[in-house]
N, C-alpha and C positions, 0 to 999 in steps of 0.2 A: 776366742777374743787378745786385742792386744793386752800383754800386761801393763805394761804401763799405762795403758788408758784406764784395766782394771782397779790398777790401785790407785790412779788419780781419782776415779770413781768415788772410792770404801775412801779416800783421804773427807771429799767434801761429804760424803754421809755419816762418816764422825763427827764432824764438824756441826752438820743440821742438828744429830741427836743428841749433841752435848747442851745445843741451844734448849733443841726442844724438850729434854731430859726435865729442864729447869721450868718449861712454861706447860707440860700437859703429863696425863698421867699416864703406868706406865701400858695399859688397854689402848690406849689411842696411838701411841707410838709403835707395837705391832699393827695395829687396825691400818696405821699408814706403810708399814710393812707388807701387808698383804695385799693393799690396793697398788702397791709399786709391783709387788707380783704379779698380778694379775694385768697388768698392763703392760708385762713383760711375758705373757701367756697367747694360747691361741684364743681368738676372742667368741667362747663360751657360753654367754647367759646363764644358760641352767646350770652346770659345772661352778662358776662363781657365786652363784648364788650360795650352791650348799657351802662350798667351802666360807663362803662369810659364817655361813649360819652354823657351821660347825666347829668353828675358832670363836667367833661368840658365846656357845654353848661351856667351852672350856675356860676362859674367862670368868663370864656366869657362874659357873659352879666353884671356880677356887673363890671367888669373892662369900656366894653363900656360905661354902663350908665351913669357915670362920663368922658367920653372923647367926645370933640366935633366934631371928625369925624369918629371913627366906629359907625359903625352901628349895632344896636342889634339882635339879630340871632333870641331870643325866644319872648322876655317882646315887649309886645306893638305890637305882630305879630298873624296870622295863621297858625300853623304847624300843617299837618296831621289833619285838621280838629278842631283842639283846638284853641280859642281865649284866649291868654293870654295877657287879659288888661294890659294896664300902663300910667298911667298918669304923667311920671317925678318924679323928685327926685330934690330938692335943695341941690346943695354940699357947702361942707362950705369952709374953708381955708384950711384943713386936709384933701385933699382925699384919700392920700396913707395909712391913717389912715380908713377912711369908705372905702375903698373898701376892705382892709384886714379882716373888724368887717363884712362885708354882707358876703365877700366870706366865713368867717369862720360860719357862722349860715346858707348859703345855704347849704354846703358839710355836715356840721355835720348832716343837717336834713335830706337832701335826704339818705346818705349814712346806719345812724338809724334805716330807712325806709327799704330800701333796703336787710342790713344783719341780719335783725330780728331775722327772723328763720336761718340763718346760722349754721353751724355744730360750726362755729368757733364763734359764736355770747359772747359769754362770756368771749372772749378773742378780741374779735374785739368791740363791743359796749365799754367797762370802755377805750379803749385806745382813741374812740374817744371823751370821754369826757376829760379826762388828756389833750388832745390837745386841748381843749376848755378852760380848767381850767390853761396851761401852759399862753395862751394868755392873759388869766383873763376876758375871757366871762360868763355870766350868760347862763347858757342852761336852768333856768328853765324862761326864756324871751322869750314867743311865740307868742306874739303880730307878726299882718302882715301888720299892718298901717302904710305904710312907710310915707302917706301925714305927718306925724311930723318931717320927716328930718332925722328917725333914720338909718341906714345901717344896725343894725340889723335884725329892722322891714322889710325891704326890701329884707334879705338874705332870712329869714323864708317866703315871700310872694314869692320870684321865687322857693323856695324847693316846698313849698305847689302845686304853679305850674304843675310846671315837676312833682312831685306826682301824681296829678290826669291827667295831660297826659297819664304819662305811664301805666293809669287804664285802654286806650281806646285806646292803639296806637298799639293793635294787637298782642302786647307778649303774650296775656295770663297769666301777672303777677297776674292777683286776682285769678287765679287757681295753682299757684306755679309752672309757666310756663309748663302745661301740655296739651298733645295734644287733638288737638279738634277731627278730624276725621282717620288720618292718620293708616293705620294696615299695619302688616309686612305680607307678602303673603307665608313666609318660616317657619315652624316650627325653634323651639331655637337647635342648638349645644351646644353639653357640649365640652367642647375644652379636657378635660381630657382620653375621650374616643375616638374610632378610627373614622377617616372617616368625612364625611359632615353628615353623619346620615340622609338621605332619606330627604335629600336636594332638592325640587321641581323645582324651578327654579334658574337658577344657574347662571343668570344675574342678581339677584336681592336680595338687603340685609338679611343677618342672624341673626336672635338674636342667644345672647351666652346666655348660660345657667351656672350657677356656684351653687358650697355651699355654696359661700357668694362671692359675687363683689366689689373688693375696686376699686373706681374712680380713674383718675388720680392727684386728689391731696391728695389720701390717705387715704379716709371716705368711708365706706361699704355704699351701697345703696340695704335698705329693698328689698328682694323678690328674689333675685336670678337672678334673669333677667332683666336688668337695659332693658328701652324702648328708641325708638330711640328720641335720642336730637334735638327736635327743625326742624322738616320734613316740618311745616309750616311758618316759620319764612319768609317767602316770603312775609305776610301778613302785615309782620311790618313797621312800619312807618321810611323812609330811610332820609338819609340828601342829596345828591347828586344827585340819581336815581330819574330818572323820568321814566312817561311814556311812553317814546319811548324808555327808556330798557327793557320793559319788555314782553313777549307772556302768554296766560291764557291759561293753560293747564288743560282738565278734567279728573278728573277718579274716578268712582263708585260714580259720579255725584256730587264728590266734586273738587273743583276748585285748582288748585295750580298757582300760578304768579310766573313766574321764570324771572330771572334780568340775561340779557347775555347771552341770552342760548348757549351754544356750540354746540349743536346738542349731539346727543347720541355716549354714549362712543362703544368701540368693545364690540360684542355682540357671545355668545358660541351658537352655536345652535348644536345639535343633529347629525348632517349627516356633519357636520366640514363648511357648507356655509358662505356667508355672509363674516362678520367680524372675523370666529371666528381664522381664523388666527393669528390675533392680539391681540386676546384676550388671545390665549394661550401662543403666545410669551411673552406679557408683564408681567402676571400673576408667569410664572416660569422664568421672568429676575429675581423677587422677590427672588424666591428662591434662582438662582446659587447666588444672591448678596451677601444671607446670610452666602455662603461659606468663605466670607471673616473676620469674626468674631471672627480669632483665632488666636493671634500674637505666637503663636507657629510656624505659616507657612514659617516663614520669610520673606514678603514681605514688603519691604520697601518705602513708598514714599516720598516726597518731598510736605508736606501741608501748607509751607509756599507762600502769592500773588506772589512770584516769579513765580510758576506753577499752580495756585490753583485761580480761576475768570475769568473775563472779555469775558465772553461769547458771544458772536456777534449778533448770532441769534438763532431763537427757531420755532421750526417744527409747521406746522401749519393742517398738515394731519396726519392721524392715520400710515400711513405707514411711514412717515416723524419720528416719532420717533425712528425707529426702527436706524437711523444714529446718534441720539442727543447722548444715553448712550451706554457708553463703556459694552456691555456684558459681557467680560471675567475679566474686569479687573477694572471693579467700576468706577463710572464718569461720566462726561461729556466733551463736547470738550475747557473746558477751556483752554483758549489761555494764561494766566497768565500778569503779567503787569511787562515790564523791569525796568522799575523806581520806585521810591516812591515820587512823586509829590511834597512833602513836603521835603523831605533832601536832594532830585535831588542825590541818591545814589541806588544801586540795593537792592533790597529786598534781607534779609539774607536766605537764604536756612536754612527749619526742616524737616530734615532727620527723618519721626518715623515710626512705622510699621502702615501698614494699616490698621490694625485690630483696633488698638486702636485710628485711626483717624474714623475711621466708627464705633464705639462702642462712642465713645467721641461725636462725631457729634447728632447719635441719641439719646444719652439721654441727651446731652444739649436742643435739638429743640422740643423733645417732650413732655415736664412739663408735669413731673412727680410730684411726691410729693411735696408741699412746692413752687409751682408753680402759677405762675401769668397767666395761660393759654395762648394760643399766644400772644391774642392781648396785654392782659398787658407785656407781657414778650418785644413786641418793645418800650414800656413805658418804661420799663428797660432799653432800649437800648437809647432811649433816654437822660434820665438822666443822663448815663456813658457819651455820649457825651457832656452834660452841662456841667459837671461836670470835661471835659480836660482842664488840664491847655492849651492848645496850642486853644482852642476854644473861636471862639469871637462871639457873641450873636447879629448879623447883622441878619435882615430879608432877606431872600435868598441872603446872603451874601455882600448887599451892604449897606450905608448910616451908619449914626453913630451905634457902639453896642446899644441892649433895656437896659431899665432896667429888672430886673431879672425880676418882678411881668408884666408887659407888654410882655415881650419873654416867660415868663410859660405858661400865659394864651392861646395867640397864639398858640404855639406848640402842646399843647393839644389837644384846638379846631379841630385843622385840622389833628394832628394824630387820635386823638378818633371821628371825624367823618369818616375817611377814613376805619378805624378798622369794625365802627360800620356796613357802607357800603357791607365791604368785607363781614360780616356774613351775612349778606339778603340774597346777591346778591349767596356767595357760598353755603349755606343753603338751599335755595330757589332751587338749582340745584339739590341739594342731594336727598332733598323730592320728585322731581319729578321724578327723575332718578334712586331713588333708590335703587344705583348700589353695586352690589357683594364686600367684602375683599377679600384679597388675603389669607386669614386663609379658608376664605369657598371655595374660588375657587380652590386653590393649589389641595386638599382636594378631590373637588370635580372631578376632571379633572381624581388624582389619581386613583378615587374609578372605575372609566369609565373604565381606562385602558391606552396604549400608543398607540399616534397617527401616529408615524413616517414612521409604514410597515407592513402593511396588510400582508406580508409572516414572522411575527417574534407574538409571543404568545400576547395575550391580546391587541387584536387589536379594538382602537372604535375610531372613528374620531373628537371625542368629546372630546378625551383622552388630556394627558398631549404630548408634546414632547420630545424624546430623545435625550442625548446628552453624548457624550462621556465625563464622568468625574462628570459629574455633576446627569444628572438624567437618568437611570438604571433599566433594569428589572434585579429582585432579582433571581440568576439562582441558582440551585444543590450546595450545598457546599459552599455557600454564610452563611457567620456568623447570616445574619437575615432572613433566609430562616425557623428557627423554626423544633424543634422537631420532626417535623413529617411533613416537608414539607409543613407548612400551609399558609406561603406566598411565596410562588414558583411562579413569574413572575407576582408576586405585581410590584409595584414603588417603587424606592426609590431614594433618592437624598441626594446628599454631601452639606449638609449641616449645620448649628449650632442644635446642637443639643436640646437644651431645656431647663426647668427648673427640667426636670426629672434627669440630670446630677447635678445639685447642691442643695447642703445641705445646705449646709452654706454662707449665701451670703459674709459674709466678708474675706471668704478666699478662694471658689471654683470658676471654670468658666465653662459656660457649654460646651467651645470646637467645634471643629467642626467634622464632623465624617459623616457616611455613615448611615440614618433613614429612615425606611420606611416611606415615602412620607403622609399616611395616616395620620401620626401623627405632622406633621411638624406643626413649630411652629414661630410666629413672632418675633422676641427681643424686647420679653417684657416681664412682670411680670405674673407670675399666675394665679392672682387673677385679672388681667387686661385682659391682651391679645389682646386687638384691641378695637377702640374707639366705645362708642354705635352710633354711626350713618353709613349711607353711605360714602362710600368713593370716588362717583365722584360728585363734583370737590375738590381736595384736600382743606379743609382749611386753614392749613400752608402755603400751596401755596399762596393762596390766600389774606389770612393776608400779610406774606412779603412782598411780590412784594409793595402791596399799600403801606405800609412801608416805605418800602425802595425808592418810587416815592415820597411820602412825605418829608420824611428824604432830600434826595437828592435838593427836588425843595428849602424847609426850608432853610435849612442853606449854597443855594449856592452855593454847592461843591459835587462830586459825591462823594468823598471819606470822610474817618474817619478823626479827628481831627489828624495830624502828619502823613498821610499818612496808616492809619493801626489801625484798630481796634480791642480787642483782650479778651481771658476768657483763665485763666489756668484752668487745669484739674490734680489736686497732684498725683502721679502714688500711685497704690492700695486705694485711698478716694473718688471717684468721679465717680465710678458706683453705683449703686442702687442694684441691683440683681444679681450682682455678681462680681467678685473680679477685679479691673482695675484703670484706665489703666496700663499695664504692666511698664511706663517709665513715666514721668512728660509730658503733652503733652499742647499745647498752642493754640489752635481755632484761626485763624486769618482770617481777612477778610480786603482789600483794601478799596472797597468800599460798599456800602447798598447795591447795589445789589447784589455784591458777597454774601453777607450775607445773601441774602434772596433765590441766588440760592443753596448755600450748606444746607439751613433750606430744601429745596425741595429735596434735595439728602438724607436726613436723612432719611424721612419717608419709602425710599425705601429699603435703611441699614434699618430700624427698621422694615418691612415686614408689615409694614400700610398701603402703597401704589404703584401701580404697574404707568408706564409711563404713561397711560391716564388720569389718576387721576390728575397728577402734571401738567402740559404744561398750559391746558386751563384754570385753577389754575391762574400759571405764569401773562398769558396772559389776562386775567380779573383783575386779581388784579394791573397790569398796568396802565387798564384803571378809575380803580376806584381812585388808589392815587390822578393823575393826575386831575380827574376830582375835585371829594374833596379838594381836596386844593386850586383848583382854583376860588370854589366855597366862598371857608372860606375867601381866598383874597380878593374877593368882601367886604364883611364883616369889613375887617381889615380896608377897606382903605377908605370906602362907596360908592361904587359905585355899589353897587347890587339894590338900585336903582332902577338902569336907566334900569336897564331891563322892568320895568313895568312903566315907568314912560309917563305922556301924549303923550308925542311927538313918543316916541317907538312904542306904539301903534299905530300909522298913518305907521308904516313900512310892509309892507306885504310881503310875502316869501312864493311861492310854486314850487313845493310841498313841502312839509313837516313832515315826512322825506324826504328826493331826494334821489335818485338813483344816487351815486357820479358821471354816467358817462352819466348826462342828463342838462342840462342847468336849473341853479336856475333861475327864474324872480323875478324879484323885484317891487311893486307898493310902490310907495309916495300918502300919501293922504292928507287932506288939508294941503293944500301948501301955500294957500292966492298967494298973487300975486308974487309969483316966475315966473324966464323964463319955458318956457313947452322945452326949451332944452340946456341940458347941460351936459357935462363931469362930472361926479362923482365916489367921490375914494369909493371902496369900499374892505374893508378888511374882512378877515376870521383870527381868530385868536385863540388858546385853552384857557384849562383853567387857563391854567399858563401862561399866556401871551402872548405865543408866536404866531406869525405870520403866518401861514400855507398856506396861499392865499391871494394875492392882484392884484387887477383889476381895472384899470379904463374905468367904463363901460358907455357908450353912452346913456344915459336916451331919450327916445320920450316922449310926456305926460307927462313923470316921471315915467315913467314904463323901463326897462331896464332887460340886461339876462345876470350872471355870470355863467363860466365854472368851474367845480370844480372836470376834472378830476384829477389833481393830489392829490387830496385828499383822505386821510386816512379814514375808517370808523371812527366815534367817536360825539361826542355833539360838536360846536361849537358856537361860538357868529359872528355872523355879525354885521360891524360896517360901517353904510351909512354916507360918510360926503357930504352933500352938500356945505358947508363953511357959509351958512348960522343957519346948523340945524344937529345935530347930532344923527341920528338914533340906536339902537341897539335891535337885534332880537336871541335869539337862535335858531340853527337847528341841525337838525339829519341828519349825510350821514350815507347811507345805502347800500353795492352795494347788 
């Protein structure tokens, strides 16, 4: 890197830090430094979800060490088999300064360690040093002896412990996160060539080959054939995911731990049987929606919260997916919102070209060059909310507003935990099911032929279904037929035409038209095409829904501050690989869940996911978000130890896990001289503290039964209050 450029960068960074130092907490400044470092690193959502979580652990534990109520998560505990010993530290009269100093040393050590091999290290590491220098801290102080009362030593010690933990947490960090045993079954496809190129299994992931591969962060990956990212990530130590949440499967003698297993996706069979019809429909939908990406089509839609958002329900079966998505027009069964709850006024319509909305949506949520990847993207949204002039930092919307540092460390910890668990769950599923991406599936089906009519040419049961105006056969005299009719009866698509029609991204757009299906391309850069890992389930859907649940619970409000969140995309300046949008566009979301749902739709318009990848990710993300937040909250209010105290060990429940249609047996042990018969209040609540079941149970000889038939699948806590003692036990409900 040019030295003068680096010095100039640091000057601007110092100015920014000086300004922000007066505006934000030390935790916020380190979070921004981390997000900047992620933008300068390889696009690895799993790795960076872990970096965000581990850094948030360090910052939260520092805060908790100096608090009388909060419980540390890592220090003094055993996490994932790693014991982080801690003897406590004496607080001075200036706890605020101690916290800031310890947080800074901890964050600096962790981030310097994690990003030292990053392609952007020449910028990131000096920025970390600049931040320490701005605070007046000596980076050469490396002692971990916190027994002296040194906050800097405490920060160094926490970082040391987290770094050591990270070298044995299943992530294979010490091997640069490379895979241990996963191998793809399909040979690579060269996307610039036609067809799926002798793909052997149309249901499994196919690597892509490039002359040079540029990942989503904009960095070239040596070798030209990127390997599957994190297919064994189910082995990583999670936060709130438990043994009740996973199953272990085996392939080629290797184990795959799969969390929140959604069951298999739709599969294509040679005879068109099984779930082939759902496979064919879903991937064809992706091709059809790519016909929406040309503003010249004249289709205008309202993209304000008055028309978009407020989805009421999600399908839970493969067949149910067909009724959820609008196959021709695009979008979902949004009801919109009648009024803005903050202003009590209707939302103002925003009528724009559908193509501009779809393209901006795809680009905004794609997390392309200079992005912080999907988990980091939600941290930027959290920071956006934190800075909103109408937002008050009331935990769960209650009581007095928290000071900035307390709010930030708790918010980052809860969100980081949910992002980390989302990465583990989604990629554990990706690694096991190893599911195909649309670029391979669409080309493969087109290679086989059409599956609609045995009386028409080029019929194959495992081909692609025809649909007039979208998916047709090339006929004689067709412009695509070729000089020697070599393309006669091949499949053609009315779709985005791809990068072949873009010579200058500053002035050209690909547009939509009839193309040979064997050359179909996702709405992505030619040096990237599609993420280097399996599709099922969608990481974007999982991350986003989990984050939306955390944001809703954290703020105590489903709506963005002021009733709307916004992102502005200026005309002909926002899109990266083609010109656009054709007019100014402002993405708008009334609620955090609305934003999450738009994220999921963006991946279909972007050609990255079929519907079958999407909805299971949303449903899993919802579970993870609620569970992770609830567990985080129990550390904040110091109740986490109630799950393991001596009294609660005397509460025996069985079966556990339990089928929700069965009766839960409850038995209390070691009760002393308490009466043998009484009515006991038994309450079942979820991780957010919401009561989902309550019953006065008649106990005989301190044994009773509770009915759970109205309780949905999930992890809950059972509170049993005898009036003299209160017992607590975690239970899993599975139907």
